[in-house]
C-alpha positions, 0 to 999 in steps of 0.5 A: 909124772906126765901125760901123753897124747895120743888123740887130741879131739877136735878142741882141747884147750886149757882154760881157767877163770879167765884173765880178768883185769888187762882188757883195758890193754886188749887182752880178751878174758877167754877161760872156760866157756862153762863155770859149773862144768869147771869147778865142778871137776875141780872139786870132784878131784879135790883142789880146793881152789879151782885149778885150770881143766881140759874143756874138751868141744864135741870130743875129748882126747885119748891120753896115756897116763905115766903115772897114778892120778886122780881126773873126774868129767864133767859137763856134756855125758861124753863116753869116758874109758880107761882102757876100754872100761867104761868110767861116769862123769861127774865121778872122780877116778883113779887112772893107774901108771900105764892105762889109757882114758880115752873121751869122746863124743856122746853115745848117739841118742835121739836128743845128741843136738841137746846140750852136748858141745862141752865137758872139761876134764880136771886132775888132781894138783893140775898140770903144769901149764903157760902161764900169761897176765896171771891166768893160765887160760888158753887164748887162740888168738894171741897164743898165750897160755895153756900148752903153748897157747894153742890146742892139745897137739898129738904127741904132747906131753903134760906134767903132773904139778903133784904125783899120787903117792904109792903106798897111798893109791891103795887106800885113795882107790878104796876111798874113791870106791866108798864115797858115795856123792849126792850132786845137788840137782841144781848143778845138773844142768839139764839141757833146755832151749829156755835161756833166761836173760836181763834186759841190756844196757840199750834195751829202751832203744828198740820199740816194744814192737822189736822186743816183743820179736826178740823175746817170742820168736825161737832162734837157732844157732848157726855154724858161724860160731865159736868161743867168741860168739854164738851167731844166731838165726831167726827174726831180726831187730832193728833199733832206733833208726840214725843209732850212733854207739861209741864201743864199749867193754863187752861181757860174756853173754852179752847180745848185740845186735849187729846191721843185719839185724840178727843177734850174736850172744858174745861168749868166753874169748869175744873182743875187749870192745863193741860198738852194736847196739847192746839188746839183752845179757844172758843171766850168768847161771844160764851160760854154761847152759849155753856153752854145752850147745851146739850150732843147730839147736834152737833158743826161746830167750826169756825176759827176767829181772836183774833181781831174779837174777840176782836171786838164781845166782845166790842159790846156785852158789849156796849149791856149790857151799853145800857141795864143797862141805859134803866133798871137803874129806875127798878133799882131805884124802886126796891130800893126804895121797899127796902128801903120803911118804915113800 
């Protein structure tokens, strides 16, 4: 019931929804950068409650399976092969014992720098991981969670939580071949440069001219960006002079303006508090779009109201509910494959 890592990929981390409720003690939330890929991948392998996924940056690993398993890869259109046979993203696949799964960077295209940064792989039943503060999310700075608090390494061995029973393999394989999956367009997350934002806590501390510079300019994600934050290059901003702000809790998607005037978008591994002015917040539905962006991509920011952001979020949640209902037969079939007696 193990997976053997033959090649780890540039940055392959096990992440879940994050380490919530411990920020008061200085523990970052961490968790997946792309919530949509995380939830989709879990749904496609029948995990009714989302389990940790392997979130891959730029490219993925090469893994040998010593046990039959059902997997799905969602997010950026990475190249997926099983024993050199191409596999589709956003689909469940049965990987047989002895086969090698290889996940590489997206094929070279003219839009290579367009939403191709990250993808997530879920496995039916999940794998055994280190849990800290009620989360298996990998915190690289504190070396907590995941696989010993670090990225995958060559020769790592991962143990599956559950095993697909041999008598059920044939029926499951046939079911996966026949089962039709229609992914709602609203969950497809086509790459785009326009990111929706709402007003931040300190929006009114920037005058109208500064606000217009922020919304009408374009910003490029710099190479000095990571899971903690995206540093942007573009029009610089300055709040009212002599502004003093006490450190406050931070949130995923908060846009801070440091002394150099160049915005920083706080991401999954952000610090728990921050003292820079917060001009805006990325709408939660656009965080997955942002998570798939690479350094060098250009962003345009569009202001929406809090009410609009909430309605868009509710629309997305309704699509997920529809998808879960449509995938219920799949989840039932996979659960039966686990419980099948030898």
